[in-house]
N, C-alpha and C positions, 0 to 999 in steps of 0.2 A: 662058774661065773668069770673066773680069771681067763679062761680060754676064749670066752666071748669078747672080753675087753681087748685081748690081743688081736683078735680077728678084726674088730672095729678099728683099732689103731692102724693095722696094716691097710685096711680099706681107705682110711683117711689119708695115710701117707701116699698111697697109690693115686688117690684122687688129687692130692696136692701136686704130685709129680706130673700128672697128666695136664693139670691146669698150667703149670710152669712151662711145660713143653709146648702147649698150645699158644701161649703168649710169645714164646721165642720164635715159633714158626710164623706167626703173624708179623712179627717185627722183621724177620728175615725176608719174608715175601714182599714187604714194603720196600726194603732196601734193594731187593732184586728188581722190582718194578722201576724204581728210581734209576738204577744203573742201566737198565735196558732202554729207558727213554733217553738217557744221556748218550748212549752208544749210537742209537739210531738217529739222533738229532743232527749229527754232523754230515750225514750223507755218504761217508766214506765206505761204510759197509755195503750200502746199496750200490755204490759205484763198482765195488769189487764183485758183488753178486751178478751184476750185469755182464761180466766177462765169462761167466760159467755157462756156456752153450746157449742155445736159443731159449731153453726153459728158464735158465737163470736170468736172461734178459727180460722175459715176460714177468717173472717174479719181481725183478727190480722195478719195472714199470708200475706194478700193483703197489709195491711198498712206497714208491715215490709219488703216490697219487694223493690228491686232496690237500689238507692243511699241513701235511708233513713233507711237502715237496721242497727239495733243496736244489739250488742251482748247480752245486757240485755234482750231485747224483745225475741230474738231468744232462749235464755236460757229457758224462761218460756213457749214459744211455744212448744219446744221439751218436756219439762216436762209435759205439759198438754196432749200432744199426748200420752205419756206413760201412764198417769193416765186414759185417755179414753180407751186405749187398755186393760188395766187391768180391768176396769169396764165392758167392753164388754165381755171379756173372762170369768170373774167370774160370770157375770150375766146370761150366758147361761148354766152354770153348776147348775143343780137343787138343789143339796145338799148344796152348798156353796153360793147360791144366796144372801140371806139376809146378811150373814157375809161379803160377797164380797162387797156389796153396802155400808155397814157401813165403811169398810176399805177405799173404794174409797172416801167416803165423808170426812173422816179424812185426807186423803192425799190431797184432793182438798182444804180443809181449811188451812192446813199447807202451801201449795203452794201459795194460795191467800194471806195469811198473809205475806209470804216472798216477794211476788210481791209488796204489798203495802208498805213494809218497805224500799224498795229500795236496798235490798241486795239479792244476789244470794244464795238462800238456797235450797239445794237439798233435796228431800223427802227421808225418810229412806227406806231402803231395795234396791230399784232399781234406785234411783235418778241419780247416777253417770253413770249407764249403759244406761239410757235414753239419757243422753248427748252424750255418745259415739255412741250408735246405730243410733241416728237421727242427727248426726252432719252435715249432708248436708242441713238441714233445717235452 
């Protein structure tokens, strides 16, 4: 009889531990959800993601769609579209190919630093035009 009581006590203890763990997990998940919403609300992460190749740019457009659209993220999505177009155009011209890619790299670095700083910095030469041309994005 005593062995059966010990077994029941262990089972109850294990059950109580599992219940406590479950409650802690639910609370942690709620905190994580709150933190994730806060991080994504400022648009800075989306702006940085837009700088990670063409795939990152597409992901940034999807993340910046609908009710979560921020002007900050849209600014850098438009800017990166312009930089990618410049890179494509200059990349297909044989004589200016190397100089074009170096220019695009410099523009990309300037834009990425601006996105990381939290300020809207247009790139030199065509930055304002990109914002105007692609304002529907």
